[in-house]
C-alpha angles and dihedrals in degrees: 000000000000127000094265092053091048091050092048091050093049092047091048090054092048093047090051091053091050091053126226117296094028095116095150091060091048090050090052090050090049091051092050089050090051093050089047092056095250099131099166092049091049092052092048091051089049090054089052091048091051089055093052099042094085112183094339101126093184092058091047090052091051091049089051090050092051091049089052091051091052092051091046090057100038114008146051106316093211088061089046091053094053093044092051093049088054089050091052090051091047092053089052120159094328092073113022091168092058091047091051090051092051092047091050090055091044089055089053091051093050091049093049090051092050092237103149095180093052091045094053093043090051092051090050095046113105120228114231130354130297115299094023115129109247095235117199119259093242099046092087115063130302120344111268091015125112111242117254123254111273090359093286118158122235136209121009098340091250117156116271118250108278096006122136121240111289095029122134124262122267126251092259126033113282090243091054091048095055110124088006125162113265124218115225094008097113143350103254091270144052125248120296056023115052125331111090104328094140139137133180090201110052107233090341132106113318096026107143146173137214114309093033120159130141119253090250097049119128114264111240090218091060093059118093125224092266098048106119120183119222114277095025108167101217136015088224101062094170090061095041109033096155092070095056092042093049092048090052095045091051089061091043090058089050089048094241093133099167089057090046090055091050091051093049096041094085090051091055090046092049091051090067090063103044143064095200108132092213094054093044091050093051090046090051090052090048090053089053090052091049092050101248105130094172092056091043093055092046094050094044091048089054090047090053092049092047093047091050091052097044103027113257152135099321096153092057094043090050089053093058094039091053090050093050090051092047090053090048092053094249092132100163092049089048090052093050093050094044090051090050090048091050091054091050092049090051092052089054095046088237100149094171091055090044089054089054091054090048089053091050090049090050089055092049092047091050084068108029108016141062124283089249092055092053091050093047094054094040092053092045089053093046093048088067099029096058100056094035097047096240098163093171092054094046091049091051092049093051091045089053090051090051092050090051089050090053091047089054093047094252095133096157093055091047091053092049091053096046101040098076092043095057105032125074114273144089093293095053115138134233115314091230095060105045097095096040092058096045095092090055092049094048093047093046093049093049096044092048090053092231117173094240129119109235098170089099090056090050091051091051091049088052091058090052094045090052089066090070090236097143126023089216095052096082093058091043090052091053089050090053090050089052090051092053102032130106115276095255093053100047100081094054092045093053091050091049091049090054090051090051091051089058089063094049134060115242120104096185096055090044089055090048090057091050088051094048092048092047092051090050092050092049092053088052090056095250098128099163093054090041093055091050092056094041093052089053089050091050092053091049094050091047092053094053094039097244096156096170090055092044090060092047090052091048088054090052090049091054090050088051091055101265111160114258087216091058092045095051092044091049091049092051090045091056092061116101116247091255092049090051091053092049092046093049093051094045091048088054090058102264119148121233091256091051091049090049091053093047094049098035092242134129117259088242091057090048090052090051092051092046093053089053090048091052091048094046095047096040095236126136105200144028088253092058090047091052092049090051095048104030114016127068089333100067091123091051091051090052090052090051091050091051091052093047 
C-alpha cells in the first residue's frame, strides 16, 4: 500500500468516526493536520468535509480557504491564489472577515509568484458587498485560521495565538497552532525580499525595493496614536493590522510613498501599545517598507518574543527578522534566525516557507560562508521554487549565486546569471528585486569587460535611489557611476562615494566601495594608494564576517604588492586563541579526537573550530593547514604568533 492509499484509509476511518454531516469537525481535523505538517492528510480531510457540507455555503467557503492556505504553504502558489480568490468570493458579504482573510492570503500568493498585476488587483479588491463592515483580518479567530461556524470556539477554549485576554479560541487548539503559518503576515518573502519592493514599471521610474519611501514622506515617529491615514480599514489598528498594511502597500505599489507612510503610521503607533504577534509583525514589515531598519528589527524581535510566549507564527517572523538583519549587515545574526526559521518550516511541512529561508541562507552564505554552502542553499530553494512557481525565491537564489561569483572574482559568471533576471524577457526575475540586484549586475559587467552598455541601468538605478528608499543607495549609485565614468572622473566619484557611505549605515557596502576603489587604483599603477583602500576594505569585511569577500580582498592586496608574510601573519593573528590552539595541534598531526582530549573539548566542538580555521585561513585540507603553519612558512607562523 503506498502513502496515498494509507492516507486515504486513515482519513476514511476518521471521517467514519466523525459521522456524516459533521463538516466542522472534519475541518478542524484538516486544520490540525495542516499545522502538523501533514499536507496530504489535510487535503484528504478537506475533500471529506466538502462531501459532508451539504448546502452550507459558509462551510464550503471555509474549506476553500483552508485549501488555499495549504497550497500557499506547500503547493503551486498560482493555484493557491486562484483558490483563495474563490474563497473570498464564496464568503461574500455574509462574512467580511473571512473574505479579508482569503484576500490577504491571495495577495501573499501573488507576491510569491511575482505576478504584479494580480498582486495589485488583490489589494484593490473589496471584501464583502456594499454596506458590509470591513472587519479586520484578525478579529475572527486565530491568525491564518478559518473562523468557526456561528462564531463557536473549538478545542479546549484556550486563547488563540496573539489574542488579548477575553478573545475567542482559535480554529485549532492553541498548542496545535504554535509556530503556525499566518495568513497575511508576509508576502512569501523577506524584504529585498518581500516587504514593499514593488514597481509598476519594471526597471523604469518608480521601481523600488524594500524600505522605499520618498524623501518627503511622513515620519512614522511623528504620528500620534490617534493619527489615522485616509482609507484606514479599522479604528482599532492593533486588532486589525492587515487593513492598514494593505492600504499602505496599495500606495507603495502606485509609488505614492508619502500616502503610504500616512496609511502605515497608525500601525506603527499601535505597535507601541500591544504585544500581539500579528500586529507587531505587520508593524515590523511596515518599518522595512518605510526604510527604518532599526525599528524593523526592534518590532520583529518583539513579535518573536510575543509569539514564543503566546504560541504564534515564529517561522514567518523569523523570515522577516533575518531579512532585516541581513539588510543591516548583521550577517551572522541573520544566519542564525534563518536557520531557526528553516527548522520551524520543516516541522510545519511548509516547503514554500522553507524554500524562502533557504534562499535567505544562500544570500547570507554568499557573503560569509563557503561557495559550497551558497550552492547548497540555492539549490534547495530552487528545488521547491521551480515546481511551485515561487519566482521571488528563485530570483533570490540566483542573485545569491551571482553574489558568490562576484565574491570569488568570477565577474563574467555573475553577469551571465544576473542579465536575464534584470532585463526584459521571459526569464526576468521578481519585480520586487530588480533594483536591488542592479549594482551587482553593473559591477559584474564592468569587471568582466563585457561589451555591454550598462549606463542605462545606472540611470534607472539613479531614479530609484532618488526616492530615498534605502540610505545606502546613494553611495552605491555613486560607486556605479565611478565604475562607468570617464577615466578623469573616477577618482573624485570614488572619494565622494566613500564620503556618502559615512552618512549611511551599511558596513558591507562601504567595504565593497573601498575594494572597488582599491582595484581601480591598482590597475592605474598606484599601488601604495591601492593598498590603503584595500586594507580598509579588508577590515570592513572582517567586521561584518564576509569571509568570501575577505579572501577576494586579500588576493587584490597580493596583486598590489602586499607582503605574503604580512598577509599570512595577519590571517593567523585573526584566529581566536582557541582556534589557534586547535590549528596548531591539527597541523602537528593530531586527530580531532586527540585535539578534543588535549583541550578538554568535545570532538564536535573541535570540528566546529577547525571549519572556522579553514574558512578564515583560506585552506581546504589539513595538509594545506600544516604547510601554512609548519612547512616552508615557519617564519610566517612565528610572525603570526607574535601578533596574536
